[in-house]
Residue, then its C-alpha position, 0 to 999 in steps of 0.5 A: x506490433x508497434x514499439x512504445x516509443x514510436x506508437x501515438x499511445x505510447x504516452x499514456x504513462x505521462x497523459x495518466x500521471x497528469x490527471x492524477x489517475x490510478x492505473x492499478x486494478x488492484x486494492x492494496x495487496x496486504x490493507x491495514x486491518x482498521x482503514x484498509x490502507x496499503x501497509x508496508x511489508x516488514x518481515x515475512x508476515x509483519x506489516x505497518x500502517x502508516x497511521x495504526x502502527x504494526x500488524x501481522x498475520x498468523x498462522x491462518x492468515x487472520x490479521x493480529x493487530x500490535x502496538x503503535x510505533x513510535x511514529x504513530x505515538x502522540x504525547x498522551x500516550 
């Protein structure tokens, strides 16, 4: 088996990066229930969407939305 460093196809990551292509075949592991964007894990069942704030999974795995975070609040809030 060829070594990735010496293989002609060893630079595929650089090519994909230049094209701006996403190499992930899967969707977000924890998508925001409102917009579907990837959410960062805060605690074991608590996540944060940059746009919609904090949300959590209840015991059955159903998403529950929380209050917006300080970073997502506007002056009108």
